[in-house]
NUVOFI-472803 format. One record per residue: residue number from 1; residue in one letter; x, y, z of N, C-alpha, C, O in turn. Coordinates in Angstrom, 3 decimals, always signed. Layout:
REM NUVOFI-472803
PT   n res      n.x      n.y      n.z     ca.x     ca.y     ca.z      c.x      c.y      c.z      o.x      o.y      o.z
PT NUM   A        X        Y        Z        X        Y        Z        X        Y        Z        X        Y        Z
...
//
This chain:
REM NUVOFI-472803
PT   n res      n.x      n.y      n.z     ca.x     ca.y     ca.z      c.x      c.y      c.z      o.x      o.y      o.z
PT   1   E  -70.420   +0.541  +38.978  -69.955   -0.658  +37.724  -68.615   -1.311  +38.133  -68.378   -2.468  +37.787
PT   2   L  -67.838   -0.675  +38.779  -66.498   -1.341  +39.064  -67.084   -3.166  +39.693  -66.720   -4.324  +39.489
PT   3   M  -68.073   -2.524  +40.451  -68.251   -4.012  +41.658  -68.854   -4.931  +40.662  -69.387   -5.915  +41.175
PT   4   A  -68.912   -4.854  +39.222  -69.587   -5.584  +38.224  -67.919   -6.462  +37.696  -67.666   -7.617  +37.354
PT   5   V  -67.138   -5.300  +37.850  -66.287   -6.497  +36.782  -64.724   -7.397  +38.455  -63.763   -8.162  +38.538
PT   6   T  -65.722   -6.368  +39.425  -64.626   -7.020  +40.286  -65.770   -8.459  +41.094  -65.259   -9.179  +41.951
PT   7   F  -66.853   -8.619  +40.784  -67.712   -9.779  +40.981  -67.104  -10.905  +39.717  -67.161  -12.134  +39.734
PT   8   T  -66.702  -10.280  +38.986  -66.492  -11.402  +37.584  -65.086  -12.154  +38.110  -64.991  -13.377  +37.999
PT   9   L  -63.974  -11.333  +38.702  -62.980  -11.495  +39.014  -63.089  -12.254  +40.222  -62.357  -13.243  +40.263
PT  10   L  -64.006  -11.985  +41.474  -63.930  -12.925  +42.345  -64.112  -14.349  +42.184  -63.546  -15.294  +42.733
PT  11   V  -65.341  -14.282  +41.011  -65.551  -16.121  +40.526  -65.094  -16.098  +39.487  -65.952  -16.549  +38.730
PT  12   H  -63.998  -15.771  +38.804  -62.736  -16.407  +38.103  -62.025  -16.523  +39.086  -62.156  -17.732  +39.278
PT  13   T  -61.393  -16.190  +39.829  -60.839  -16.288  +40.710  -60.254  -17.330  +41.805  -59.149  -17.713  +42.191
PT  14   Y  -61.848  -17.610  +42.132  -62.312  -18.324  +43.180  -62.046  -19.967  +42.202  -61.145  -20.650  +42.689
PT  15   C  -62.531  -20.394  +41.322  -62.918  -20.845  +40.042  -61.524  -21.753  +39.858  -61.325  -22.968  +39.848
PT  16   E  -60.548  -20.444  +39.698  -59.267  -20.870  +39.302  -58.759  -21.666  +40.404  -58.342  -22.796  +40.150
PT  17   L  -58.740  -21.255  +41.521  -58.221  -22.077  +42.787  -59.089  -23.238  +42.703  -58.589  -24.363  +42.693
PT  18   L  -60.156  -23.093  +42.651  -60.554  -24.361  +43.256  -59.684  -25.857  +41.621  -59.165  -26.972  +41.683
PT  19   E  -59.914  -25.208  +40.866  -59.336  -26.176  +39.884  -57.322  -25.868  +40.092  -56.459  -26.161  +39.266
PT  20   S  -57.195  -25.443  +40.979  -55.534  -25.771  +41.328  -55.546  -26.383  +42.389  -54.397  -26.494  +42.818
PT  21   G  -56.636  -27.049  +43.325  -56.482  -27.745  +44.430  -56.908  -27.050  +45.533  -57.487  -27.497  +46.523
PT  22   L  -56.493  -25.631  +45.227  -56.895  -24.649  +46.577  -57.984  -24.320  +47.368  -58.417  -23.190  +47.595
PT  23   E  -58.477  -25.590  +47.850  -59.962  -25.366  +48.349  -60.241  -24.712  +49.346  -61.397  -24.290  +49.375
PT  24   G  -59.409  -24.400  +50.431  -58.753  -23.395  +51.688  -58.747  -22.580  +51.315  -59.466  -21.780  +51.914
PT  25   T  -58.177  -22.154  +50.366  -57.309  -20.468  +49.907  -59.073  -19.514  +49.304  -59.646  -18.440  +49.492
PT  26   A  -59.288  -20.930  +48.458  -60.980  -20.402  +47.774  -61.879  -19.764  +48.457  -62.268  -18.609  +48.286
PT  27   C  -62.462  -21.114  +49.834  -63.134  -20.329  +50.370  -62.768  -19.176  +51.639  -63.507  -18.601  +52.437
PT  28   A  -61.719  -19.145  +51.487  -61.572  -17.802  +52.628  -61.396  -16.589  +51.709  -61.236  -15.469  +52.196
PT  29   L  -61.424  -16.802  +50.358  -61.115  -15.859  +49.403  -63.052  -15.297  +48.939  -63.363  -14.160  +48.586
PT  30   L  -63.753  -16.156  +49.052  -65.384  -16.123  +48.880  -65.855  -15.630  +50.284  -66.858  -14.936  +50.449
PT  31   A  -64.948  -16.102  +51.374  -65.923  -15.634  +52.449  -65.854  -14.268  +53.038  -66.653  -13.691  +53.776
PT  32   T  -64.427  -13.787  +52.417  -63.662  -12.325  +52.544  -64.717  -11.148  +51.824  -65.207  -10.196  +52.431
PT  33   Y  -64.902  -11.438  +50.540  -65.287  -10.817  +49.953  -67.037  -10.923  +49.491  -67.514  -10.176  +48.636
PT  34   R  -67.507  -11.536  +49.914  -68.977  -11.895  +49.845  -70.172  -11.050  +50.471  -71.287  -11.111  +49.953
PT  35   P  -69.910  -10.194  +51.684  -70.147   -9.580  +52.315  -70.637   -8.964  +51.222  -71.770   -9.195  +50.801
PT  36   M  -69.468   -7.771  +50.440  -69.596   -7.012  +49.774  -70.393   -7.003  +48.439  -70.786   -5.987  +47.865
PT  37   H  -70.572   -8.289  +48.031  -71.046   -8.280  +47.046  -72.546   -9.181  +46.688  -73.238   -9.388  +45.692
PT  38   E  -72.561   -9.583  +48.248  -74.425   -9.856  +48.344  -75.303   -9.233  +48.437  -76.393   -9.804  +48.447
PT  39   P  -75.255   -7.965  +48.535  -76.586   -7.090  +48.137  -77.235   -6.995  +46.539  -78.364   -6.773  +46.102
PT  40   L  -76.262   -7.205  +46.082  -76.383   -7.273  +44.298  -76.446   -8.824  +43.409  -77.009   -9.121  +42.355
PT  41   Y  -75.773   -9.458  +44.167  -75.327  -10.891  +43.553  -75.854  -11.856  +44.324  -75.245  -12.882  +44.021
PT  42   R  -76.718  -12.117  +45.226  -77.196  -12.880  +46.212  -77.326  -14.393  +45.467  -76.697  -15.389  +45.822
PT  43   S  -78.346  -14.324  +44.287  -78.497  -15.659  +43.980  -77.453  -16.537  +42.988  -77.511  -17.697  +42.582
PT  44   E  -76.286  -15.251  +42.742  -75.181  -15.983  +42.082  -74.211  -16.519  +43.294  -73.644  -17.611  +43.279
PT  45   L  -74.126  -15.547  +44.346  -73.073  -16.084  +45.526  -73.873  -17.648  +45.949  -73.262  -18.360  +46.746
PT  46   E  -74.772  -17.980  +45.587  -75.652  -18.827  +46.555  -75.032  -19.911  +45.447  -74.031  -20.494  +45.865
PT  47   D  -75.356  -20.184  +44.441  -74.959  -21.076  +43.347  -73.866  -21.121  +43.777  -73.752  -22.257  +44.238
PT  48   L  -72.235  -20.155  +44.039  -71.064  -20.352  +44.073  -71.057  -20.766  +45.021  -69.881  -21.060  +45.235
PT  49   Q  -71.805  -21.097  +46.078  -71.320  -21.561  +47.320  -71.496  -23.373  +46.652  -70.909  -24.419  +46.928
PT  50   K  -72.079  -23.185  +46.144  -72.427  -24.958  +45.909  -71.681  -25.805  +45.023  -71.825  -26.999  +44.760
PT  51   C  -70.703  -24.796  +44.539  -69.429  -25.319  +44.108  -68.287  -24.885  +45.254  -67.880  -23.735  +45.421
PT  52   R  -67.844  -26.127  +46.040  -67.102  -25.904  +46.901  -65.770  -26.937  +46.823  -64.830  -26.623  +47.553
PT  53   T  -65.669  -27.750  +46.266  -64.444  -28.437  +46.254  -63.731  -28.438  +44.646  -63.972  -27.734  +43.665
PT  54   T  -62.927  -29.361  +44.827  -62.530  -29.165  +43.536  -62.497  -30.157  +42.282  -61.983  -30.110  +41.164
PT  55   A  -63.439  -31.260  +43.123  -63.706  -32.336  +41.994  -65.670  -31.782  +41.536  -66.296  -32.189  +40.557
PT  56   D  -66.263  -30.655  +42.767  -67.175  -30.132  +41.899  -66.684  -29.300  +40.919  -67.358  -29.247  +39.890
PT  57   I  -65.516  -28.527  +40.983  -65.077  -27.394  +39.953  -65.322  -28.606  +38.838  -66.359  -28.625  +38.176
PT  58   V  -64.312  -29.592  +38.687  -64.302  -30.086  +37.578  -65.480  -31.210  +37.005  -65.235  -31.928  +36.036
PT  59   A  -67.101  -31.269  +37.917  -68.062  -31.924  +37.446  -68.735  -30.777  +36.304  -69.269  -30.903  +35.202
PT  60   L  -68.417  -29.650  +37.157  -68.934  -28.634  +36.806  -68.407  -28.067  +35.185  -69.214  -27.641  +34.359
PT  61   N  -67.368  -28.132  +35.010  -66.592  -27.646  +33.965  -67.451  -28.947  +32.718  -68.096  -28.613  +31.725
PT  62   A  -67.221  -30.230  +33.123  -67.563  -31.231  +32.438  -68.984  -31.350  +32.408  -69.399  -32.358  +31.836
PT  63   N  -69.845  -30.556  +32.890  -71.303  -30.521  +32.554  -71.693  -29.486  +31.501  -72.543  -29.728  +30.643
PT  64   V  -71.047  -28.337  +31.595  -70.831  -26.804  +30.422  -70.344  -27.519  +29.410  -70.841  -27.356  +28.295
PT  65   T  -69.293  -28.436  +29.600  -68.686  -28.987  +28.306  -70.080  -29.656  +27.075  -70.438  -29.579  +25.900
PT  66   A  -70.411  -30.255  +28.297  -71.383  -31.704  +27.275  -72.808  -30.683  +27.050  -73.722  -31.150  +26.369
PT  67   N  -72.934  -29.484  +27.560  -74.470  -28.548  +27.316  -73.923  -28.155  +26.408  -74.781  -27.937  +25.552
PT  68   T  -72.531  -27.808  +25.880  -72.223  -26.378  +24.522  -72.267  -27.446  +23.805  -73.061  -27.253  +22.884
PT  69   E  -71.689  -28.766  +23.750  -71.952  -29.807  +22.395  -73.204  -30.244  +22.060  -73.487  -30.608  +20.919
PT  70   S  -74.187  -30.232  +23.230  -75.498  -30.515  +22.706  -75.741  -29.365  +22.258  -76.126  -29.523  +21.100
PT  71   L  -75.733  -28.146  +22.557  -76.539  -26.785  +21.950  -75.617  -26.750  +20.479  -76.042  -25.950  +19.646
PT  72   L  -74.354  -27.577  +20.083  -73.826  -27.160  +18.602  -75.033  -28.295  +17.951  -75.800  -28.130  +17.003
PT  73   Q  -74.885  -29.304  +18.721  -75.862  -30.241  +18.181  -77.063  -30.199  +17.501  -77.301  -30.537  +16.342
PT  74   I  -77.987  -29.626  +18.578  -79.471  -29.225  +17.920  -78.858  -27.886  +17.203  -79.648  -27.761  +16.267
PT  75   K  -78.106  -27.022  +17.108  -78.064  -25.864  +15.799  -77.851  -26.926  +14.458  -78.283  -26.691  +13.329
PT  76   N  -77.357  -27.708  +14.717  -77.246  -28.405  +13.308  -77.848  -28.948  +12.787  -77.976  -28.915  +11.563
PT  77   V  -78.661  -29.924  +13.880  -80.180  -30.673  +13.286  -80.929  -29.179  +12.676  -81.304  -29.049  +11.510
PT  78   R  -81.011  -28.408  +13.453  -81.984  -26.911  +13.105  -82.133  -26.771  +11.266  -83.046  -26.819  +10.442
PT  79   T  -80.065  -26.499  +11.255  -79.472  -26.014   +9.869  -79.997  -27.450   +9.477  -80.788  -26.647   +8.982
PT  80   Q  -80.351  -28.665   +9.204  -80.437  -29.957   +8.319  -81.655  -29.615   +7.846  -82.064  -29.591   +6.685
PT  81   I  -82.484  -29.211   +9.419  -83.999  -29.316   +9.106  -84.540  -28.132   +8.298  -85.645  -28.382   +7.814
PT  82   A  -84.066  -26.910   +8.018  -84.177  -26.207   +7.423  -83.487  -26.268   +5.929  -83.815  -25.342   +5.187
PT  83   V  -82.840  -26.958   +5.552  -82.485  -27.117   +4.526  -82.803  -28.600   +3.722  -82.226  -28.967   +2.699
PT  84   A  -83.641  -29.193   +4.296  -84.822  -30.063   +4.142  -86.323  -29.327   +3.674  -87.005  -29.663   +2.706
PT  85   R  -86.542  -28.515   +4.398  -87.483  -27.768   +4.302  -87.932  -27.174   +2.893  -89.026  -27.228   +2.331
PT  86   K  -86.309  -26.384   +2.376  -86.408  -25.541   +1.278  -86.413  -26.724   +0.571  -87.338  -26.467   -0.199
PT  87   K  -86.085  -27.732   +0.301  -85.963  -28.199   -0.780  -87.118  -28.918   -0.480  -87.150  -29.633   -1.481
PT  88   R  -88.415  -29.352   +0.398  -89.612  -29.668   -0.325  -90.261  -28.987   -0.449  -91.308  -29.402   -0.945
PT  89   V  -90.178  -26.594   +0.053  -91.098  -25.765   -0.927  -89.966  -26.200   -2.163  -90.665  -27.103   -2.621
PT  90   D  -88.819  -26.222   -2.980  -88.604  -26.049   -4.118  -89.043  -27.550   -4.828  -89.290  -27.085   -5.940
PT  91   L  -89.253  -28.676   -4.946  -89.712  -29.663   -4.982  -91.016  -29.064   -5.294  -91.135  -28.606   -6.431
PT  92   T  -92.113  -28.976   -4.413  -93.318  -28.587   -4.149  -93.612  -27.466   -5.619  -94.682  -27.589   -6.214
PT  93   S  -92.380  -26.213   -6.192  -92.493  -25.806   -6.807  -92.667  -25.993   -7.944  -93.572  -25.563   -8.660
PT  94   C  -91.517  -26.875   -8.276  -91.174  -27.364   -9.416  -92.595  -28.421   -9.850  -93.172  -28.329  -10.934
PT  95   S  -92.816  -28.986   -9.221  -94.214  -30.041   -9.571  -95.193  -29.495   -9.682  -95.839  -29.940  -10.630
PT  96   S  -95.764  -28.540   -9.057  -97.040  -27.793   -9.384  -96.611  -26.525  -10.975  -97.502  -26.009  -11.650
PT  97   S  -94.932  -26.274  -11.250  -95.508  -25.578  -12.316  -94.808  -26.144  -13.603  -94.633  -25.464  -14.614
PT  98   G  -94.449  -27.371  -13.476  -94.856  -28.292  -14.202  -93.434  -28.835  -15.347  -93.205  -29.258  -16.479
PT  99   A  -92.512  -28.277  -13.524  -91.057  -28.517  -14.137  -90.592  -30.179  -15.033  -91.422  -31.088  -15.044
PT 100   S  -89.397  -30.331  -15.625  -89.240  -31.462  -15.950  -88.430  -32.123  -15.078  -87.933  -31.609  -14.075
PT 101   S  -88.236  -33.631  -15.555  -87.919  -34.475  -14.634  -86.552  -33.761  -14.360  -86.382  -33.298  -13.232
PT 102   D  -85.598  -33.638  -15.265  -84.326  -33.210  -15.300  -83.770  -31.375  -14.026  -82.730  -30.867  -13.607
PT 103   Q  -85.076  -31.131  -13.961  -84.959  -29.880  -13.177  -85.489  -30.668  -11.558  -85.078  -30.285  -10.463
PT 104   M  -86.288  -31.603  -11.734  -86.831  -31.610  -10.274  -85.416  -33.144   -9.626  -85.279  -33.630   -8.503
PT 105   R  -84.762  -33.399  -10.750  -83.686  -34.398   -9.902  -82.878  -33.584   -9.944  -81.835  -34.118   -9.569
PT 106   A  -82.670  -32.332  -10.238  -81.583  -31.317   -9.807  -81.812  -30.887   -8.502  -80.996  -31.033   -7.592
PT 107   V  -83.029  -30.300   -8.379  -83.519  -29.914   -6.896  -83.133  -31.025   -6.033  -82.488  -30.956   -4.986
PT 108   K  -83.640  -32.120   -6.642  -83.397  -33.472   -5.366  -82.236  -33.674   -5.025  -82.045  -33.932   -3.837
PT 109   E  -81.291  -33.632   -5.786  -79.929  -33.327   -5.827  -79.194  -32.362   -4.481  -78.640  -32.536   -3.396
PT 110   V  -79.495  -31.601   -5.120  -79.074  -29.887   -4.047  -78.951  -30.584   -2.431  -78.700  -29.862   -1.465
//
């Protein structure tokens, strides 16, 4: 269990060092603790190794932010689609039940 916690701390510290411009210290930290975590986190360490400079971490943060914003936009569109579908169902049920034009107008306005 502690290995999972220490790996998380390693990744966080490594990224913080890169963001602070301490690339040499970050690389030394990773080189020191990589052998300890390699058996359980080989693919994650390979991914982490691809981010070696301050410019890399800045670009990664920008990509994560853009991805988060895109996911939020997708969620908003899905919500709008759900509202439109409900409106369509309500209109269909109103028209098939012979609702008055005032009732149908009220459904359209919602």
